[in-house]
C-alpha atoms as an extended CHARMM CRD file, in Angstrom:
* protein
*
       305  EXT
         1         1  MET       CA             91.1690000000      220.1060000000      -39.1840000000  PROA      1               0.0000000000
         2         2  ARG       CA             89.1850000000      219.7210000000      -35.7600000000  PROA      2               0.0000000000
         3         3  CYS       CA             85.8210000000      218.8670000000      -38.1600000000  PROA      3               0.0000000000
         4         4  SER       CA             88.0500000000      216.2980000000      -40.2860000000  PROA      4               0.0000000000
         5         5  SER       CA             89.5930000000      215.0130000000      -36.9790000000  PROA      5               0.0000000000
         6         6  ALA       CA             86.1400000000      213.9670000000      -35.4340000000  PROA      6               0.0000000000
         7         7  SER       CA             84.3750000000      212.9010000000      -38.1820000000  PROA      7               0.0000000000
         8         8  PRO       CA             84.6980000000      209.2730000000      -37.9100000000  PROA      8               0.0000000000
         9         9  CYS       CA             83.8710000000      209.7440000000      -34.2840000000  PROA      9               0.0000000000
        10        10  LEU       CA             80.3750000000      211.0250000000      -35.5170000000  PROA      10              0.0000000000
        11        11  HSD       CA             79.7850000000      209.1560000000      -38.1190000000  PROA      11              0.0000000000
        12        12  LEU       CA             79.9420000000      205.6770000000      -36.4740000000  PROA      12              0.0000000000
        13        13  PRO       CA             76.8220000000      206.0310000000      -34.7230000000  PROA      13              0.0000000000
        14        14  VAL       CA             74.9910000000      207.0750000000      -37.9110000000  PROA      14              0.0000000000
        15        15  ARG       CA             76.7610000000      203.6370000000      -39.2210000000  PROA      15              0.0000000000
        16        16  THR       CA             75.7100000000      201.5850000000      -36.3580000000  PROA      16              0.0000000000
        17        17  ILE       CA             71.8920000000      202.8600000000      -37.1120000000  PROA      17              0.0000000000
        18        18  SER       CA             71.4780000000      202.7420000000      -40.8280000000  PROA      18              0.0000000000
        19        19  LEU       CA             73.7350000000      199.3910000000      -41.1910000000  PROA      19              0.0000000000
        20        20  PRO       CA             73.0860000000      195.7650000000      -39.8720000000  PROA      20              0.0000000000
        21        21  SER       CA             74.3090000000      195.8570000000      -36.1170000000  PROA      21              0.0000000000
        22        22  ARG       CA             76.2450000000      192.6870000000      -36.4340000000  PROA      22              0.0000000000
        23        23  GLU       CA             78.5860000000      194.8570000000      -38.4770000000  PROA      23              0.0000000000
        24        24  HSD       CA             79.8530000000      196.6350000000      -35.5330000000  PROA      24              0.0000000000
        25        25  PRO       CA             83.1690000000      196.3200000000      -33.9470000000  PROA      25              0.0000000000
        26        26  ILE       CA             81.9520000000      194.8980000000      -30.2870000000  PROA      26              0.0000000000
        27        27  PHE       CA             79.0310000000      192.5850000000      -32.3600000000  PROA      27              0.0000000000
        28        28  LEU       CA             81.7460000000      191.2760000000      -34.0790000000  PROA      28              0.0000000000
        29        29  LYS       CA             83.9950000000      190.9050000000      -30.7610000000  PROA      29              0.0000000000
        30        30  PHE       CA             81.2020000000      189.2020000000      -29.2190000000  PROA      30              0.0000000000
        31        31  ASP       CA             80.3790000000      186.9090000000      -32.1100000000  PROA      31              0.0000000000
        32        32  ALA       CA             84.3530000000      185.6630000000      -32.4160000000  PROA      32              0.0000000000
        33        33  ILE       CA             84.1040000000      184.9260000000      -28.5500000000  PROA      33              0.0000000000
        34        34  LEU       CA             80.8120000000      183.2840000000      -28.6420000000  PROA      34              0.0000000000
        35        35  ASN       CA             81.9800000000      180.5140000000      -31.6580000000  PROA      35              0.0000000000
        36        36  HSD       CA             84.7070000000      179.8490000000      -29.6490000000  PROA      36              0.0000000000
        37        37  LEU       CA             82.9930000000      178.7030000000      -26.6640000000  PROA      37              0.0000000000
        38        38  LYS       CA             80.6380000000      176.6830000000      -28.8370000000  PROA      38              0.0000000000
        39        39  THR       CA             83.6310000000      174.7640000000      -30.0870000000  PROA      39              0.0000000000
        40        40  TRP       CA             84.3680000000      174.5500000000      -26.4830000000  PROA      40              0.0000000000
        41        41  GLN       CA             80.7950000000      173.5290000000      -26.0990000000  PROA      41              0.0000000000
        42        42  ILE       CA             80.9980000000      170.8580000000      -28.8500000000  PROA      42              0.0000000000
        43        43  LEU       CA             84.1740000000      169.4480000000      -27.0650000000  PROA      43              0.0000000000
        44        44  SER       CA             83.3950000000      169.0550000000      -23.6760000000  PROA      44              0.0000000000
        45        45  ALA       CA             80.2920000000      167.0520000000      -25.0840000000  PROA      45              0.0000000000
        46        46  SER       CA             82.2710000000      164.5170000000      -26.7060000000  PROA      46              0.0000000000
        47        47  GLU       CA             83.0070000000      161.4980000000      -24.6120000000  PROA      47              0.0000000000
        48        48  THR       CA             86.5670000000      161.5190000000      -25.8380000000  PROA      48              0.0000000000
        49        49  ALA       CA             87.6080000000      164.9530000000      -24.9250000000  PROA      49              0.0000000000
        50        50  PRO       CA             89.5830000000      165.7080000000      -21.6700000000  PROA      50              0.0000000000
        51        51  PHE       CA             87.4100000000      167.4980000000      -19.9540000000  PROA      51              0.0000000000
        52        52  GLY       CA             88.6830000000      168.4850000000      -16.8810000000  PROA      52              0.0000000000
        53        53  ALA       CA             89.7270000000      171.4710000000      -14.7600000000  PROA      53              0.0000000000
        54        54  ASP       CA             91.5910000000      173.0430000000      -17.5070000000  PROA      54              0.0000000000
        55        55  SER       CA             88.7840000000      172.8620000000      -19.6090000000  PROA      55              0.0000000000
        56        56  ILE       CA             86.1090000000      174.2840000000      -16.9790000000  PROA      56              0.0000000000
        57        57  GLN       CA             88.6580000000      177.5560000000      -17.0990000000  PROA      57              0.0000000000
        58        58  ILE       CA             88.5400000000      177.9850000000      -20.7060000000  PROA      58              0.0000000000
        59        59  GLY       CA             84.4050000000      177.8950000000      -20.4920000000  PROA      59              0.0000000000
        60        60  LEU       CA             84.7360000000      180.2030000000      -17.1060000000  PROA      60              0.0000000000
        61        61  VAL       CA             87.3260000000      182.9790000000      -19.0880000000  PROA      61              0.0000000000
        62        62  GLY       CA             85.1890000000      182.5280000000      -22.1340000000  PROA      62              0.0000000000
        63        63  LEU       CA             82.1170000000      183.4790000000      -20.4070000000  PROA      63              0.0000000000
        64        64  ALA       CA             83.6290000000      186.5930000000      -18.1490000000  PROA      64              0.0000000000
        65        65  GLU       CA             84.8330000000      188.0120000000      -21.5590000000  PROA      65              0.0000000000
        66        66  LEU       CA             81.2060000000      187.4760000000      -23.5140000000  PROA      66              0.0000000000
        67        67  TYR       CA             79.5890000000      189.0820000000      -20.7020000000  PROA      67              0.0000000000
        68        68  ASN       CA             81.9350000000      192.3390000000      -20.7390000000  PROA      68              0.0000000000
        69        69  CYS       CA             81.2660000000      192.1560000000      -24.4130000000  PROA      69              0.0000000000
        70        70  VAL       CA             76.9000000000      191.9790000000      -23.6900000000  PROA      70              0.0000000000
        71        71  ASP       CA             77.7390000000      194.7250000000      -20.6860000000  PROA      71              0.0000000000
        72        72  GLU       CA             79.0560000000      196.7500000000      -23.1550000000  PROA      72              0.0000000000
        73        73  ILE       CA             76.7020000000      196.6590000000      -25.7150000000  PROA      73              0.0000000000
        74        74  LEU       CA             73.5660000000      197.1850000000      -22.8700000000  PROA      74              0.0000000000
        75        75  GLN       CA             75.5240000000      200.3660000000      -21.2210000000  PROA      75              0.0000000000
        76        76  SER       CA             75.7310000000      201.9000000000      -25.2370000000  PROA      76              0.0000000000
        77        77  PRO       CA             73.0710000000      205.0830000000      -25.3270000000  PROA      77              0.0000000000
        78        78  LEU       CA             71.8090000000      203.3550000000      -28.9080000000  PROA      78              0.0000000000
        79        79  ALA       CA             71.2760000000      200.1770000000      -27.1410000000  PROA      79              0.0000000000
        80        80  GLN       CA             69.3490000000      201.7820000000      -24.5990000000  PROA      80              0.0000000000
        81        81  GLN       CA             67.2670000000      203.9530000000      -26.4990000000  PROA      81              0.0000000000
        82        82  ALA       CA             66.6300000000      200.9820000000      -29.2300000000  PROA      82              0.0000000000
        83        83  ILE       CA             64.8470000000      198.9690000000      -25.8710000000  PROA      83              0.0000000000
        84        84  LEU       CA             62.9830000000      201.6220000000      -24.6750000000  PROA      84              0.0000000000
        85        85  ARG       CA             61.6100000000      203.3310000000      -28.2730000000  PROA      85              0.0000000000
        86        86  HSD       CA             60.5420000000      199.5380000000      -28.4970000000  PROA      86              0.0000000000
        87        87  GLN       CA             58.9260000000      199.5310000000      -25.0330000000  PROA      87              0.0000000000
        88        88  SER       CA             60.8750000000      196.1330000000      -24.6190000000  PROA      88              0.0000000000
        89        89  GLY       CA             60.2200000000      195.8410000000      -20.7720000000  PROA      89              0.0000000000
        90        90  LYS       CA             59.5530000000      192.2200000000      -20.9750000000  PROA      90              0.0000000000
        91        91  LEU       CA             62.6310000000      190.9490000000      -22.8440000000  PROA      91              0.0000000000
        92        92  VAL       CA             64.8060000000      193.3160000000      -19.8290000000  PROA      92              0.0000000000
        93        93  GLU       CA             62.2410000000      191.5260000000      -17.2690000000  PROA      93              0.0000000000
        94        94  GLU       CA             63.1690000000      187.8700000000      -19.0760000000  PROA      94              0.0000000000
        95        95  ALA       CA             66.5750000000      188.8360000000      -18.8710000000  PROA      95              0.0000000000
        96        96  LEU       CA             66.6290000000      190.2620000000      -15.7030000000  PROA      96              0.0000000000
        97        97  GLU       CA             64.8510000000      186.8530000000      -14.2890000000  PROA      97              0.0000000000
        98        98  GLY       CA             67.5260000000      184.5600000000      -16.2440000000  PROA      98              0.0000000000
        99        99  SER       CA             70.4940000000      186.9720000000      -14.6260000000  PROA      99              0.0000000000
       100       100  LEU       CA             69.3100000000      185.8440000000      -11.1320000000  PROA      100             0.0000000000
       101       101  THR       CA             69.2290000000      181.9800000000      -11.9060000000  PROA      101             0.0000000000
       102       102  LEU       CA             72.7970000000      182.3320000000      -13.6500000000  PROA      102             0.0000000000
       103       103  ILE       CA             73.7970000000      184.6090000000      -10.4540000000  PROA      103             0.0000000000
       104       104  ASP       CA             72.4950000000      182.0960000000       -7.8570000000  PROA      104             0.0000000000
       105       105  THR       CA             74.2590000000      179.2670000000       -9.7380000000  PROA      105             0.0000000000
       106       106  CYS       CA             77.5330000000      181.0960000000       -9.5140000000  PROA      106             0.0000000000
       107       107  CYS       CA             77.0040000000      181.3310000000       -5.4170000000  PROA      107             0.0000000000
       108       108  THR       CA             76.4170000000      177.8460000000       -4.8830000000  PROA      108             0.0000000000
       109       109  ALA       CA             78.8650000000      176.9710000000       -7.0310000000  PROA      109             0.0000000000
       110       110  LYS       CA             81.7790000000      178.9400000000       -5.0230000000  PROA      110             0.0000000000
       111       111  ASP       CA             80.3160000000      177.6770000000       -1.9670000000  PROA      111             0.0000000000
       112       112  MET       CA             80.5320000000      174.0370000000       -3.0470000000  PROA      112             0.0000000000
       113       113  LEU       CA             84.3550000000      175.1120000000       -4.2510000000  PROA      113             0.0000000000
       114       114  LEU       CA             84.8200000000      176.4650000000       -1.0740000000  PROA      114             0.0000000000
       115       115  MET       CA             83.8020000000      173.7010000000        0.9060000000  PROA      115             0.0000000000
       116       116  MET       CA             85.9490000000      170.8760000000       -1.1870000000  PROA      116             0.0000000000
       117       117  LYS       CA             88.9790000000      173.0970000000       -0.8870000000  PROA      117             0.0000000000
       118       118  GLU       CA             88.7830000000      173.1460000000        2.6320000000  PROA      118             0.0000000000
       119       119  HSD       CA             88.1700000000      169.4990000000        2.7490000000  PROA      119             0.0000000000
       120       120  VAL       CA             90.7420000000      169.0490000000        0.2790000000  PROA      120             0.0000000000
       121       121  LEU       CA             93.5170000000      171.1790000000        2.6730000000  PROA      121             0.0000000000
       122       122  THR       CA             92.1590000000      169.3700000000        5.6460000000  PROA      122             0.0000000000
       123       123  LEU       CA             93.2350000000      165.9360000000        4.1750000000  PROA      123             0.0000000000
       124       124  GLN       CA             96.6710000000      167.6420000000        2.7450000000  PROA      124             0.0000000000
       125       125  SER       CA             97.5440000000      168.6030000000        6.3110000000  PROA      125             0.0000000000
       126       126  ALA       CA             96.1600000000      165.2410000000        7.5710000000  PROA      126             0.0000000000
       127       127  PHE       CA             98.8710000000      163.3400000000        5.4920000000  PROA      127             0.0000000000
       128       128  ARG       CA            102.1530000000      165.6750000000        6.0160000000  PROA      128             0.0000000000
       129       129  ARG       CA            101.4800000000      165.0030000000        9.4720000000  PROA      129             0.0000000000
       130       130  LYS       CA            100.9360000000      161.6130000000        9.9970000000  PROA      130             0.0000000000
       131       131  GLY       CA            102.6140000000      159.8990000000        7.3840000000  PROA      131             0.0000000000
       132       132  ARG       CA            101.1360000000      156.1260000000        6.1950000000  PROA      132             0.0000000000
       133       133  ASN       CA             98.9890000000      156.4340000000        9.8280000000  PROA      133             0.0000000000
       134       134  SER       CA             97.2560000000      159.6830000000        9.4000000000  PROA      134             0.0000000000
       135       135  GLY       CA             93.9460000000      158.0090000000       10.4400000000  PROA      135             0.0000000000
       136       136  SER       CA             93.0400000000      158.4010000000        7.2200000000  PROA      136             0.0000000000
       137       137  GLU       CA             89.4270000000      156.6970000000        6.9480000000  PROA      137             0.0000000000
       138       138  GLU       CA             88.4260000000      159.8430000000        9.4620000000  PROA      138             0.0000000000
       139       139  HSD       CA             89.4960000000      162.7200000000        6.8960000000  PROA      139             0.0000000000
       140       140  ILE       CA             87.9260000000      160.5300000000        3.8910000000  PROA      140             0.0000000000
       141       141  TYR       CA             84.8980000000      159.8670000000        5.5870000000  PROA      141             0.0000000000
       142       142  ALA       CA             84.1270000000      163.6260000000        6.2390000000  PROA      142             0.0000000000
       143       143  TYR       CA             85.2770000000      164.5650000000        2.3240000000  PROA      143             0.0000000000
       144       144  VAL       CA             82.8900000000      161.6820000000        1.1550000000  PROA      144             0.0000000000
       145       145  SER       CA             80.0940000000      162.8930000000        3.1890000000  PROA      145             0.0000000000
       146       146  SER       CA             80.8830000000      166.4820000000        2.3850000000  PROA      146             0.0000000000
       147       147  ARG       CA             80.5060000000      165.9920000000       -1.5150000000  PROA      147             0.0000000000
       148       148  ASN       CA             77.8980000000      163.3760000000       -1.1690000000  PROA      148             0.0000000000
       149       149  LYS       CA             75.3600000000      166.6040000000        1.0970000000  PROA      149             0.0000000000
       150       150  VAL       CA             76.5360000000      168.6950000000       -2.1220000000  PROA      150             0.0000000000
       151       151  GLN       CA             75.2380000000      166.9600000000       -3.8230000000  PROA      151             0.0000000000
       152       152  LYS       CA             71.7120000000      167.5980000000       -3.3750000000  PROA      152             0.0000000000
       153       153  ASP       CA             72.9460000000      171.4800000000       -4.5290000000  PROA      153             0.0000000000
       154       154  ILE       CA             74.4880000000      170.4910000000       -7.8960000000  PROA      154             0.0000000000
       155       155  SER       CA             70.7730000000      168.3700000000       -8.6740000000  PROA      155             0.0000000000
       156       156  LYS       CA             69.1810000000      171.3570000000       -7.9650000000  PROA      156             0.0000000000
       157       157  CYS       CA             70.9700000000      174.1100000000       -9.8350000000  PROA      157             0.0000000000
       158       158  LEU       CA             70.9620000000      171.7250000000      -12.5860000000  PROA      158             0.0000000000
       159       159  LEU       CA             66.9430000000      171.7670000000      -12.3430000000  PROA      159             0.0000000000
       160       160  SER       CA             67.0090000000      175.5900000000      -12.2740000000  PROA      160             0.0000000000
       161       161  LEU       CA             69.6050000000      175.8910000000      -15.3800000000  PROA      161             0.0000000000
       162       162  LYS       CA             67.3710000000      173.3220000000      -17.5050000000  PROA      162             0.0000000000
       163       163  LYS       CA             64.0020000000      175.2480000000      -17.0860000000  PROA      163             0.0000000000
       164       164  LEU       CA             65.9580000000      178.5030000000      -17.7060000000  PROA      164             0.0000000000
       165       165  LYS       CA             67.4810000000      176.9790000000      -20.9350000000  PROA      165             0.0000000000
       166       166  SER       CA             63.4770000000      175.7840000000      -21.7810000000  PROA      166             0.0000000000
       167       167  LYS       CA             62.5650000000      179.8110000000      -21.5820000000  PROA      167             0.0000000000
       168       168  VAL       CA             65.5040000000      180.7910000000      -23.2640000000  PROA      168             0.0000000000
       169       169  GLY       CA             65.0240000000      178.1750000000      -26.2710000000  PROA      169             0.0000000000
       170       170  CYS       CA             61.3260000000      179.0620000000      -26.1640000000  PROA      170             0.0000000000
       171       171  SER       CA             61.0250000000      182.9980000000      -25.9300000000  PROA      171             0.0000000000
       172       172  SER       CA             58.6020000000      184.3660000000      -27.9370000000  PROA      172             0.0000000000
       173       173  ALA       CA             59.9310000000      186.4980000000      -31.6350000000  PROA      173             0.0000000000
       174       174  ILE       CA             59.6080000000      190.4840000000      -31.1090000000  PROA      174             0.0000000000
       175       175  ASP       CA             58.6370000000      192.7260000000      -33.5230000000  PROA      175             0.0000000000
       176       176  ALA       CA             61.5150000000      195.1930000000      -34.0340000000  PROA      176             0.0000000000
       177       177  ASP       CA             64.2840000000      196.5070000000      -36.2210000000  PROA      177             0.0000000000
       178       178  GLN       CA             67.3680000000      195.1460000000      -37.1430000000  PROA      178             0.0000000000
       179       179  HSD       CA             69.4290000000      197.1450000000      -34.3350000000  PROA      179             0.0000000000
       180       180  LEU       CA             67.0910000000      196.0330000000      -31.3400000000  PROA      180             0.0000000000
       181       181  LEU       CA             66.8730000000      191.9550000000      -33.2010000000  PROA      181             0.0000000000
       182       182  GLU       CA             70.8650000000      192.1160000000      -32.1400000000  PROA      182             0.0000000000
       183       183  ILE       CA             70.6760000000      193.1190000000      -28.8180000000  PROA      183             0.0000000000
       184       184  ILE       CA             67.7790000000      190.3460000000      -28.2070000000  PROA      184             0.0000000000
       185       185  ARG       CA             69.9640000000      187.7510000000      -29.8310000000  PROA      185             0.0000000000
       186       186  VAL       CA             73.1120000000      188.7690000000      -27.8200000000  PROA      186             0.0000000000
       187       187  ILE       CA             71.0280000000      188.7420000000      -24.5190000000  PROA      187             0.0000000000
       188       188  ARG       CA             69.8490000000      185.1900000000      -25.2240000000  PROA      188             0.0000000000
       189       189  GLU       CA             72.6570000000      184.0490000000      -26.8790000000  PROA      189             0.0000000000
       190       190  SER       CA             74.6820000000      184.7900000000      -23.6450000000  PROA      190             0.0000000000
       191       191  SER       CA             72.6910000000      183.1680000000      -21.7080000000  PROA      191             0.0000000000
       192       192  SER       CA             72.0450000000      179.7950000000      -23.3130000000  PROA      192             0.0000000000
       193       193  ILE       CA             75.9410000000      179.7070000000      -23.4950000000  PROA      193             0.0000000000
       194       194  ALA       CA             76.5110000000      180.5020000000      -19.8740000000  PROA      194             0.0000000000
       195       195  ILE       CA             73.8960000000      177.8990000000      -18.8860000000  PROA      195             0.0000000000
       196       196  SER       CA             75.7130000000      175.4290000000      -20.8610000000  PROA      196             0.0000000000
       197       197  ILE       CA             78.9930000000      176.5190000000      -19.0430000000  PROA      197             0.0000000000
       198       198  PHE       CA             77.3420000000      176.0720000000      -15.2500000000  PROA      198             0.0000000000
       199       199  GLN       CA             76.2250000000      172.9340000000      -16.4060000000  PROA      199             0.0000000000
       200       200  SER       CA             79.5310000000      171.4270000000      -17.1020000000  PROA      200             0.0000000000
       201       201  PHE       CA             81.1730000000      172.8510000000      -14.3680000000  PROA      201             0.0000000000
       202       202  LEU       CA             78.3510000000      171.3130000000      -11.6890000000  PROA      202             0.0000000000
       203       203  LEU       CA             78.9080000000      167.9620000000      -13.3480000000  PROA      203             0.0000000000
       204       204  PHE       CA             82.7020000000      168.2660000000      -13.1710000000  PROA      204             0.0000000000
       205       205  PHE       CA             82.0390000000      168.6170000000       -9.6520000000  PROA      205             0.0000000000
       206       206  SER       CA             79.2170000000      165.5320000000       -9.4830000000  PROA      206             0.0000000000
       207       207  MET       CA             79.6040000000      162.2820000000       -7.8430000000  PROA      207             0.0000000000
       208       208  PRO       CA             77.1850000000      159.3140000000       -8.1370000000  PROA      208             0.0000000000
       209       209  GLU       CA             74.3200000000      159.2460000000       -5.5610000000  PROA      209             0.0000000000
       210       210  MET       CA             75.2160000000      157.7830000000       -2.4400000000  PROA      210             0.0000000000
       211       211  LYS       CA             73.1630000000      155.6550000000        0.0150000000  PROA      211             0.0000000000
       212       212  THR       CA             73.9680000000      154.4920000000        3.4360000000  PROA      212             0.0000000000
       213       213  THR       CA             73.1680000000      151.2150000000        4.1770000000  PROA      213             0.0000000000
       214       214  LYS       CA             75.8060000000      149.1840000000        7.0560000000  PROA      214             0.0000000000
       215       215  GLY       CA             78.2900000000      150.5870000000        8.1160000000  PROA      215             0.0000000000
       216       216  ARG       CA             79.5130000000      154.6860000000        7.0400000000  PROA      216             0.0000000000
       217       217  TRP       CA             81.8920000000      153.2700000000        4.6810000000  PROA      217             0.0000000000
       218       218  SER       CA             79.2150000000      152.0900000000        2.1620000000  PROA      218             0.0000000000
       219       219  LEU       CA             78.9020000000      156.3000000000        1.5670000000  PROA      219             0.0000000000
       220       220  VAL       CA             81.5870000000      155.3030000000       -1.1520000000  PROA      220             0.0000000000
       221       221  SER       CA             80.7770000000      152.0000000000       -2.2800000000  PROA      221             0.0000000000
       222       222  LYS       CA             79.2250000000      153.4620000000       -5.3390000000  PROA      222             0.0000000000
       223       223  LEU       CA             82.8030000000      154.7470000000       -6.2890000000  PROA      223             0.0000000000
       224       224  LYS       CA             83.8420000000      151.0220000000       -6.4260000000  PROA      224             0.0000000000
       225       225  GLN       CA             80.9140000000      150.7720000000       -9.0860000000  PROA      225             0.0000000000
       226       226  LEU       CA             82.1450000000      153.5770000000      -10.9140000000  PROA      226             0.0000000000
       227       227  ARG       CA             85.4750000000      152.7390000000      -11.6080000000  PROA      227             0.0000000000
       228       228  SER       CA             84.7250000000      148.9890000000      -12.4530000000  PROA      228             0.0000000000
       229       229  SER       CA             82.0950000000      149.8390000000      -14.9670000000  PROA      229             0.0000000000
       230       230  SER       CA             84.8250000000      152.5320000000      -16.6320000000  PROA      230             0.0000000000
       231       231  ALA       CA             87.0150000000      149.9750000000      -16.6780000000  PROA      231             0.0000000000
       232       232  ASP       CA             84.6060000000      147.8560000000      -18.6820000000  PROA      232             0.0000000000
       233       233  LYS       CA             83.4780000000      150.4970000000      -20.6640000000  PROA      233             0.0000000000
       234       234  GLY       CA             87.3630000000      150.8810000000      -21.8560000000  PROA      234             0.0000000000
       235       235  LEU       CA             86.6480000000      154.7370000000      -20.5480000000  PROA      235             0.0000000000
       236       236  GLU       CA             89.4280000000      156.6750000000      -18.4980000000  PROA      236             0.0000000000
       237       237  ILE       CA             88.1420000000      158.7690000000      -15.6910000000  PROA      237             0.0000000000
       238       238  ILE       CA             90.1780000000      162.0610000000      -16.4270000000  PROA      238             0.0000000000
       239       239  ASN       CA             88.3290000000      164.6470000000      -14.5230000000  PROA      239             0.0000000000
       240       240  GLU       CA             90.3820000000      165.8610000000      -11.5050000000  PROA      240             0.0000000000
       241       241  VAL       CA             87.7160000000      165.6460000000       -8.8780000000  PROA      241             0.0000000000
       242       242  LYS       CA             86.3650000000      161.9060000000       -9.6460000000  PROA      242             0.0000000000
       243       243  SER       CA             89.8140000000      160.4010000000       -9.9590000000  PROA      243             0.0000000000
       244       244  LEU       CA             90.1190000000      161.8160000000       -6.7420000000  PROA      244             0.0000000000
       245       245  ASP       CA             87.6620000000      160.2640000000       -5.1580000000  PROA      245             0.0000000000
       246       246  LEU       CA             88.3790000000      156.6450000000       -6.7590000000  PROA      246             0.0000000000
       247       247  CYS       CA             91.8340000000      156.8480000000       -5.1430000000  PROA      247             0.0000000000
       248       248  LEU       CA             90.6480000000      157.6960000000       -1.5300000000  PROA      248             0.0000000000
       249       249  PHE       CA             88.2380000000      154.8030000000       -1.7910000000  PROA      249             0.0000000000
       250       250  SER       CA             91.1200000000      152.9210000000       -2.9250000000  PROA      250             0.0000000000
       251       251  LEU       CA             93.3280000000      154.0020000000       -0.1640000000  PROA      251             0.0000000000
       252       252  HSD       CA             90.5120000000      152.6340000000        2.1590000000  PROA      252             0.0000000000
       253       253  GLU       CA             90.8170000000      149.0260000000        0.7280000000  PROA      253             0.0000000000
       254       254  LYS       CA             94.1310000000      148.8740000000        0.5680000000  PROA      254             0.0000000000
       255       255  SER       CA             94.5300000000      150.0930000000        4.3460000000  PROA      255             0.0000000000
       256       256  GLN       CA             92.6820000000      147.1500000000        5.2680000000  PROA      256             0.0000000000
       257       257  ALA       CA             95.3520000000      144.8910000000        3.4320000000  PROA      257             0.0000000000
       258       258  ASN       CA             98.0850000000      147.0900000000        5.9430000000  PROA      258             0.0000000000
       259       259  ASP       CA             99.4970000000      148.5090000000        2.4520000000  PROA      259             0.0000000000
       260       260  PRO       CA             98.4230000000      151.7320000000        1.9340000000  PROA      260             0.0000000000
       261       261  LYS       CA            101.6190000000      153.2570000000        1.7420000000  PROA      261             0.0000000000
       262       262  ALA       CA            101.9970000000      153.2600000000       -2.1450000000  PROA      262             0.0000000000
       263       263  GLU       CA             98.0310000000      154.7460000000       -2.4110000000  PROA      263             0.0000000000
       264       264  VAL       CA             99.0510000000      157.5870000000       -0.0280000000  PROA      264             0.0000000000
       265       265  GLN       CA            101.2780000000      158.9910000000       -1.8050000000  PROA      265             0.0000000000
       266       266  LYS       CA             99.5460000000      158.9940000000       -4.8940000000  PROA      266             0.0000000000
       267       267  ILE       CA             96.9150000000      160.4880000000       -3.2880000000  PROA      267             0.0000000000
       268       268  LYS       CA             99.1660000000      163.3450000000       -1.9240000000  PROA      268             0.0000000000
       269       269  GLY       CA             99.6710000000      163.8210000000       -5.5580000000  PROA      269             0.0000000000
       270       270  MET       CA             96.4550000000      164.4840000000       -6.5670000000  PROA      270             0.0000000000
       271       271  LEU       CA             95.3510000000      166.4530000000       -3.7730000000  PROA      271             0.0000000000
       272       272  GLU       CA             98.1830000000      168.7700000000       -4.4620000000  PROA      272             0.0000000000
       273       273  THR       CA             96.8630000000      168.6060000000       -7.9630000000  PROA      273             0.0000000000
       274       274  VAL       CA             93.0500000000      169.1170000000       -7.1920000000  PROA      274             0.0000000000
       275       275  ASN       CA             94.0520000000      171.9290000000       -4.9110000000  PROA      275             0.0000000000
       276       276  LEU       CA             96.0790000000      173.8900000000       -7.1300000000  PROA      276             0.0000000000
       277       277  SER       CA             92.8890000000      173.3960000000       -9.9170000000  PROA      277             0.0000000000
       278       278  LEU       CA             90.3730000000      174.9010000000       -7.0800000000  PROA      278             0.0000000000
       279       279  ASP       CA             92.2960000000      177.6630000000       -6.9910000000  PROA      279             0.0000000000
       280       280  SER       CA             92.6410000000      178.6200000000      -10.4340000000  PROA      280             0.0000000000
       281       281  LEU       CA             88.8430000000      177.7040000000      -10.7580000000  PROA      281             0.0000000000
       282       282  GLU       CA             88.0230000000      179.7520000000       -7.8800000000  PROA      282             0.0000000000
       283       283  ALA       CA             89.8460000000      182.7730000000       -9.2770000000  PROA      283             0.0000000000
       284       284  GLU       CA             88.0160000000      182.5540000000      -12.5790000000  PROA      284             0.0000000000
       285       285  LEU       CA             84.4150000000      182.0250000000      -10.9780000000  PROA      285             0.0000000000
       286       286  GLU       CA             84.8290000000      184.8570000000       -9.0800000000  PROA      286             0.0000000000
       287       287  CYS       CA             85.6720000000      187.1630000000      -12.1380000000  PROA      287             0.0000000000
       288       288  THR       CA             82.5820000000      185.4270000000      -13.9570000000  PROA      288             0.0000000000
       289       289  SER       CA             80.3260000000      186.2940000000      -10.6830000000  PROA      289             0.0000000000
       290       290  ARG       CA             81.3970000000      190.0460000000      -10.9620000000  PROA      290             0.0000000000
       291       291  CYS       CA             80.4670000000      189.9770000000      -14.7540000000  PROA      291             0.0000000000
       292       292  LEU       CA             77.2770000000      188.4790000000      -14.1590000000  PROA      292             0.0000000000
       293       293  VAL       CA             76.2490000000      190.7700000000      -11.5350000000  PROA      293             0.0000000000
       294       294  GLN       CA             77.5420000000      193.7970000000      -13.7180000000  PROA      294             0.0000000000
       295       295  ASN       CA             75.1740000000      192.6060000000      -16.0230000000  PROA      295             0.0000000000
       296       296  ARG       CA             72.3280000000      192.5960000000      -14.0700000000  PROA      296             0.0000000000
       297       297  VAL       CA             72.8660000000      196.1720000000      -12.8780000000  PROA      297             0.0000000000
       298       298  SER       CA             73.0630000000      197.2640000000      -16.7620000000  PROA      298             0.0000000000
       299       299  LEU       CA             69.4840000000      195.4660000000      -16.8420000000  PROA      299             0.0000000000
       300       300  LEU       CA             68.1660000000      197.2750000000      -13.7390000000  PROA      300             0.0000000000
       301       301  ASN       CA             69.2590000000      200.5730000000      -15.3410000000  PROA      301             0.0000000000
       302       302  ILE       CA             67.7700000000      200.2120000000      -18.1360000000  PROA      302             0.0000000000
       303       303  LEU       CA             64.6130000000      199.2600000000      -16.7090000000  PROA      303             0.0000000000
       304       304  THR       CA             64.6380000000      201.9660000000      -14.0980000000  PROA      304             0.0000000000
       305       305  GLN       CA             64.8310000000      204.7690000000      -17.1510000000  PROA      305             0.0000000000
């Protein structure tokens, strides 16, 4: 009976080697999550799709699940043996280089999110404490100024991701057995979709480049142009962050006309929405960060064997 009970477990490694690796449950799970994320990628690229915080959150949740699968594959003795047997140190080094870029991007994204959250909380406090006469100009200026500075970090990260995407896409083919080819596919496909998700995250938080000319309110002049451009094209801005940017600019316009009450109430609601969105994104970004770090640890362990 013991032999009969154990036979499925004893048979599994043999089946994994003799049949295509893609038939193994963990590879099937990886492909299912990957296909879901590719569908998400197509929808997020559509101009008509609502691409807000909820969509970004779905992408991050899927990415964490995908990297959990990748880590399970990399920690498999069969996978490690396949990599070492073919002396694929270059493959691991390539994956390590990519993982470092993704981790750095994730850290920058977390810092950026926390900075924005701090300014949103400050604005919420100011509006609650002082109501209509909230001294909004000073607080909004600080918010927009911080967003303008963050844009430089976003541009830098987007450039790094673009370079990584080029490297992943141009990776040379490796003469290897079916099992190792599947591992290579997993590493490269996961990197590729991670790049796409982080690009979307950064673009979600980006804003038009701003230049200071005369007076500090020139910092938000581009927001007015963005609003006009969107209206001309019949587009509706549904991104919570950019919607908040536009309403803050609108508040300044109406405060000059001494009638900001309605806009202040609208912004209070938007600040609450953005704050809740930032909380959700922060949690998922932290989870994704842990998965990326664990993935790097697994790669390093293989390289040092």
